C-alpha positions in Angstrom: 35.9 214.7 -12.4 32.9 216.1 -10.6 32.9 218.7 -7.9 31.6 216.2 -5.4 34.9 214.2 -5.7 36.9 217.0 -4.2 37.0 217.0 -0.4 37.7 220.2 1.5 39.9 219.7 4.6 39.0 221.5 7.8 41.5 222.9 10.3 41.7 221.0 13.6 41.5 222.6 16.9 44.6 222.6 19.2 43.9 220.9 22.5 44.2 222.9 25.7 46.3 220.3 27.5 50.0 220.5 27.8 53.0 218.8 26.1 52.4 215.4 27.7 48.9 214.9 26.4 48.6 217.4 23.5 47.0 215.9 20.5 45.4 217.1 17.2 42.4 215.9 15.4 41.8 216.3 11.7 38.4 216.1 10.1 37.5 216.1 6.4 34.3 217.3 4.9 32.1 214.7 3.3 31.4 215.2 -0.4 27.9 216.3 -1.3 25.6 213.5 -2.2 24.6 213.2 -5.8 21.0 214.0 -6.7 18.9 213.5 -9.8 18.8 210.7 -12.3 21.3 209.2 -14.5 24.2 209.7 -12.1 24.2 213.5 -12.6 25.4 215.4 -9.6 22.7 217.4 -7.9 22.8 220.7 -6.1 22.8 219.0 -2.6 20.7 220.3 0.2 19.0 223.5 -0.9 19.3 226.5 1.3 16.0 227.9 2.7 14.9 231.3 1.3 16.0 234.3 3.2 12.5 235.4 3.9 11.5 232.3 5.8 11.8 231.7 9.5 14.4 229.0 9.0 16.5 231.3 6.8 16.3 234.0 9.4 17.4 231.7 12.2 20.3 230.5 10.1 21.4 234.0 9.4 21.1 234.9 13.1 23.2 231.9 14.0 25.8 232.8 11.5 26.0 236.4 12.8 26.2 235.1 16.4 29.0 232.7 15.5 31.0 235.4 13.8 30.6 237.7 16.8 31.6 234.8 19.2 34.7 234.1 17.2 36.0 237.7 17.3 39.4 238.2 18.9 38.0 240.5 21.7 35.2 238.2 22.7 37.1 236.7 25.7 38.2 240.2 26.8 34.7 241.6 26.9 33.3 238.5 28.5 35.8 238.6 31.4 35.6 242.4 31.8 31.8 242.7 31.5 30.9 239.4 33.2 33.1 240.1 36.3 31.9 243.7 36.6 28.2 242.6 36.4 28.8 239.9 39.1 30.5 242.4 41.4 27.8 245.1 41.0 24.9 242.6 41.5 26.8 241.2 44.4 27.0 244.6 46.1 23.3 245.1 45.6 22.5 241.7 47.1 24.9 242.2 50.0 23.1 245.4 50.9 19.8 243.7 50.7 20.7 240.5 52.5 22.8 242.0 55.3 20.5 244.7 56.7 18.6 242.5 59.1 21.9 240.8 60.2 23.4 244.2 61.0 20.4 245.3 63.0 20.4 242.1 65.0 24.1 242.8 65.9 23.3 246.4 66.9 25.0 247.8 63.8 23.8 250.3 61.2 21.8 248.7 58.4 24.5 249.5 55.8 27.5 248.3 57.9 28.3 245.2 55.8 27.6 247.0 52.6 30.0 249.8 53.3 32.8 247.3 54.2 32.1 245.4 51.0 32.0 248.6 48.9 35.4 249.6 50.4 36.8 246.2 49.5 35.4 246.5 46.0 37.1 249.9 45.6 40.5 248.5 46.8 39.9 245.4 44.6 39.3 247.7 41.6 42.8 249.2 42.1 44.3 245.7 42.3 42.4 244.6 39.2 43.7 247.6 37.2 47.2 247.0 38.5 47.1 243.3 37.6 45.7 244.1 34.1 48.8 246.3 33.4 51.4 244.1 35.2 53.9 242.5 32.8 54.3 238.7 32.9 57.9 238.9 34.1 56.9 240.9 37.2 54.1 238.4 37.9 56.5 235.5 37.7 58.9 237.3 40.1 56.0 237.9 42.5 55.0 234.2 42.6 57.6 233.0 45.2 57.2 235.9 47.6 53.4 235.5 47.5 53.8 231.8 48.3 56.2 232.5 51.2 53.9 235.2 52.5 51.0 232.8 52.4 52.9 230.2 54.4 53.8 232.8 57.1 50.3 234.1 57.4 48.8 230.6 57.7 51.3 229.8 60.4 50.4 233.0 62.3 46.7 231.9 62.3 47.6 229.0 64.5 49.5 231.2 67.1 47.3 231.8 70.2 46.3 235.4 70.5 46.8 236.1 66.8 44.4 233.7 65.2 40.7 234.4 65.5 38.0 231.7 65.6 34.7 232.4 63.8 31.9 229.7 63.6 34.2 227.0 64.8 37.0 227.6 62.3 40.3 229.3 63.2 41.2 230.9 59.9 41.3 234.6 60.5 43.8 237.2 61.8 42.3 240.2 63.6 43.6 243.5 62.1 41.9 245.7 64.7 38.3 247.0 64.9 35.8 245.2 62.5 38.5 244.1 60.1 39.8 240.5 59.8 42.2 238.9 57.3 41.7 235.3 56.0 45.1 234.1 54.7 43.7 231.0 53.1 42.0 233.2 50.4 45.3 234.7 49.4 46.9 231.2 49.4 44.7 230.4 46.3 46.2 233.2 44.3 49.7 232.3 45.5 49.3 228.7 44.5 48.1 229.6 41.0 51.0 232.0 40.3 53.7 229.8 41.8 52.3 226.6 40.2 52.1 228.3 36.8 55.7 229.6 37.0 57.0 226.2 38.2 55.3 224.3 35.4 56.3 226.9 32.8 60.0 226.7 33.7 59.9 222.9 33.7 58.2 222.9 30.3 60.9 225.1 28.9 63.4 222.5 30.0 61.3 219.7 28.6 61.0 218.0 32.0 57.2 217.6 32.2 57.4 214.2 30.4 58.9 212.8 33.6 56.4 212.1 36.4 58.7 213.1 39.2 59.2 216.6 37.8 55.5 216.9 37.1 54.6 216.1 40.7 57.6 217.4 42.7 57.5 220.0 44.3 54.0 221.0 43.1 52.0 218.3 44.9 54.0 218.3 48.3 53.9 222.1 48.6 50.2 222.0 47.9 49.6 219.3 50.5 51.5 221.4 53.1 49.2 224.4 52.3 46.2 222.1 52.7 47.5 220.8 56.0 47.9 224.3 57.4 44.4 225.3 56.3 42.9 222.1 57.7 44.5 222.9 61.1 42.0 225.7 61.2 39.1 223.4 60.2 38.4 225.0 56.8 37.4 222.1 54.6 35.8 224.2 51.9 39.0 226.1 51.0 40.9 222.8 50.9 38.4 221.5 48.3 39.0 224.6 46.2 42.8 224.3 46.5 42.6 220.7 45.6 40.6 221.5 42.5 43.3 224.1 41.5 46.0 221.4 41.9 44.1 219.0 39.8 43.4 221.7 37.2 47.1 222.5 36.9 48.1 218.9 36.5 45.4 218.4 33.8 46.6 221.4 31.8 50.2 220.3 32.2 49.1 217.0 30.5 49.5 214.6 33.4 48.9 211.0 32.3 45.6 209.4 33.3 47.3 207.0 35.8 49.2 209.8 37.5 46.2 212.1 37.5 44.0 209.4 38.9 46.6 208.5 41.6 46.7 212.1 42.9 42.9 212.3 42.8 42.7 209.0 44.7 45.1 210.1 47.4 43.2 213.3 47.8 39.8 211.5 48.0 41.1 209.2 50.7 42.4 212.1 52.8 39.1 213.9 52.3 37.1 210.8 53.6 39.5 210.6 56.5 39.0 214.2 57.5 35.2 213.9 57.1 35.0 210.7 59.2 37.0 212.2 62.0 34.7 215.2 62.5 31.1 215.0 63.7 30.3 218.4 62.3 31.4 217.4 58.8 29.5 214.2 59.0 26.3 216.1 59.9 26.9 218.4 56.9 27.3 215.4 54.6 24.0 213.9 56.0 22.2 217.1 55.0 22.6 216.6 51.3 19.1 216.6 49.8 17.4 217.1 53.1 13.9 218.5 53.2 13.5 218.5 57.0 15.7 220.2 59.6 16.0 216.9 61.4 16.9 216.2 65.0 18.4 219.1 66.8 17.9 221.2 63.7 21.2 220.0 62.2 20.0 220.6 58.7 18.3 223.9 59.5 20.6 226.0 57.2 20.4 223.6 54.2 16.6 223.3 54.4 16.0 227.0 54.8 18.2 227.7 51.8 15.8 225.5 49.7 12.9 227.3 51.3 14.3 230.6 50.1 14.7 229.4 46.6 11.2 228.0 46.6 9.7 231.2 47.8 11.2 233.1 44.9 9.3 231.4 42.2 10.0 232.6 38.6 10.7 236.3 39.2 11.1 236.6 43.0 9.4 238.4 45.8 11.2 241.7 44.9 14.4 243.3 45.9 14.6 243.5 49.8 11.4 241.4 50.3 13.1 238.2 51.5 11.6 236.4 54.4 14.4 234.0 55.2 16.9 236.7 56.0 14.9 237.7 59.0 16.8 235.4 61.2 15.6 232.1 59.6 18.6 231.6 57.3 22.1 231.9 59.0 24.8 233.7 57.0 22.4 235.2 54.4 25.0 237.6 53.1 28.0 235.2 52.9 27.6 231.5 52.2 23.9 231.6 51.3 23.6 234.8 49.4 22.6 232.8 46.4 19.5 231.6 48.2 18.5 235.2 49.1 19.1 236.1 45.4 16.7 233.3 44.4 14.1 234.5 46.9 14.2 238.1 45.9 15.0 237.9 42.2 13.5 234.4 41.4 14.7 231.8 39.0 15.4 234.6 36.5 18.0 236.1 38.8 19.7 232.9 39.7 19.9 231.8 36.1 21.4 235.2 35.3 24.1 234.7 37.9 24.8 231.2 36.6 25.1 232.5 33.0 27.6 235.1 34.1 29.8 232.5 35.8 29.5 230.2 32.8 30.6 233.0 30.5 33.5 233.8 32.8 34.5 230.2 32.8 34.3 229.9 29.0 36.3 233.0 28.5 39.1 231.8 30.9 39.3 228.4 29.1 39.4 230.2 25.7 42.3 232.4 26.9 44.2 229.4 28.2 43.7 227.5 25.0 44.7 230.2 22.6 47.9 231.5 24.2 51.4 230.5 23.2 53.0 231.4 26.6 53.1 228.4 28.9 52.9 230.6 32.1 49.8 232.4 30.8 48.2 229.1 29.9 48.8 227.6 33.4 47.9 230.8 35.2 44.7 231.4 33.2 43.7 227.7 33.6 44.4 227.9 37.4 42.4 231.0 37.9 39.5 229.7 35.9 39.5 226.4 37.8 39.6 228.3 41.1 36.6 230.6 40.4 34.4 227.9 38.7 35.2 225.3 41.4 34.4 227.6 44.2 31.2 228.7 42.5 30.1 225.1 42.0 30.8 224.3 45.7 28.9 227.3 47.0 25.9 227.0 44.6 25.8 223.2 45.0 25.6 223.6 48.8 22.7 226.1 48.5 20.8 223.7 46.1 21.3 220.8 48.5 23.4 218.8 46.0 26.7 219.2 48.0 27.6 219.5 51.7 27.8 223.0 53.1 31.5 223.8 52.8 31.5 227.4 54.1 33.0 229.0 51.0 31.7 232.3 49.6 30.4 232.8 46.1 33.3 234.4 44.2 33.0 238.2 43.5 29.4 238.0 44.9 29.3 237.1 48.6 30.3 239.4 51.4 33.9 239.2 52.5 36.9 241.5 51.6 39.5 238.7 52.1 37.8 236.7 49.4 37.1 239.6 47.1 40.5 241.2 46.9 42.6 238.2 45.6 39.7 237.2 43.3 39.6 240.7 41.7 43.4 240.6 41.3 43.0 237.2 39.5 40.3 238.7 37.2 42.8 241.4 36.4 45.2 238.7 35.3 42.6 237.2 33.0 41.9 240.6 31.5 45.6 241.1 30.8 46.0 237.7 29.3 42.9 238.1 27.1 44.1 241.5 25.9 47.6 240.1 25.1 46.4 237.7 22.5 47.8 238.6 19.0 44.3 239.1 17.5 43.1 241.1 20.5 46.2 243.4 20.5 45.6 244.2 16.8 41.9 244.9 17.4 42.6 247.1 20.3 45.3 249.0 18.4 42.9 249.7 15.6 40.5 251.3 18.1 43.0 253.9 19.2 42.3 257.5 18.0 43.6 258.2 14.6 44.9 254.6 13.8 42.0 253.6 11.7 41.9 256.9 9.7 45.6 256.7 9.0 45.4 253.1 7.9 42.5 253.9 5.6 44.2 256.9 4.1 47.3 254.9 3.4 45.2 252.3 1.6 43.5 254.9 -0.5 46.9 256.4 -1.6 48.0 252.9 -2.9 45.0 252.6 -5.2 45.3 253.5 -8.9 44.3 257.1 -9.8 41.3 255.9 -11.9 39.6 254.2 -8.9 37.5 255.9 -6.3 
């Protein structure tokens, strides 16, 4: 029997989806083809010498693959990526908001100081979430959902709700501070939905479609209805994406998943058709001219800002579009100002950070054995990536302007606080993986030395 007659099995990857649609795939390696004459087995494909360029690239690829598969990779990607996005966002908020503040008769650093205060409070929330046990998170889910319902109802009470740019989605807290309850509803939906699905999975009820949909879908639709009363179409899109993400992770059948998606799409078309403002935003997709009555002014000037940036940008603080040409340069269209001042290199860096954050969240959700952690990590990842896609797609002219901020990046304390708390959850989940716990334990002072000394004592006396 030759060596090429022996096949080496490879381990399959466990799918991310839940008990309804979980499947495994097994692959086997192909035997090496025989080479030479007379039927003698050959050495197969020869490896390139180490000194060549191809050999160096293969060695670099192998080292990168080993580093990528380490147990702490997701932990460092979430921690480092989110911190870089927050810091770069603070810099861009300061640069993009100065002219807006001066136009409103405020100090140039007014918006930056508010965002810095929100980031400081968000850091406390992030650290608290990173240390919070799972049992406490699950107990917090129902009060968070009830509080979100109450706040969304208060928004519609005359005298309490505040209207900004045509949308009634804020509660005035006094002075320059406002609260947007719909941003906290995203976090509440993720925690409550994850706890609900985890409890039903423990009872093996997710194989029945009624338990998969009820009460998750009706409660989410009530949240969407309360948010749509204020006219916030962008947040409803993000919450819908979170709902679909939870159903996908739970393993909803294709027919059921398609049915929920179809009903949601029909409702979205109905809401768009009944609003002239939303129809005008839909008509501005891919626009290159402001059009009649300048209805596409914001979309077109967002493209102008990106075009002015070129490869490496005009320089930090040198944006032209923020001088009154581009509305909301520090909130919805901060990505356009980033492209104008930092160029294509800056925008690609932001995209790479969000891509790394999304990959790390999917990795955490796919490797955990705790159902609640899997649903919560998947819900948070869906929330952040979907909102980033909606915001950046609107700036690029590929999607209608939905009025949602870029997560962790745009100005807005109501959006930053729950998002940083959600990042803290991802950090806690990534650190709680078995391999990550062992790696972090080895990095504590004295642990490695004691382990090595214990190993040395077990060796025979004749060995060094």
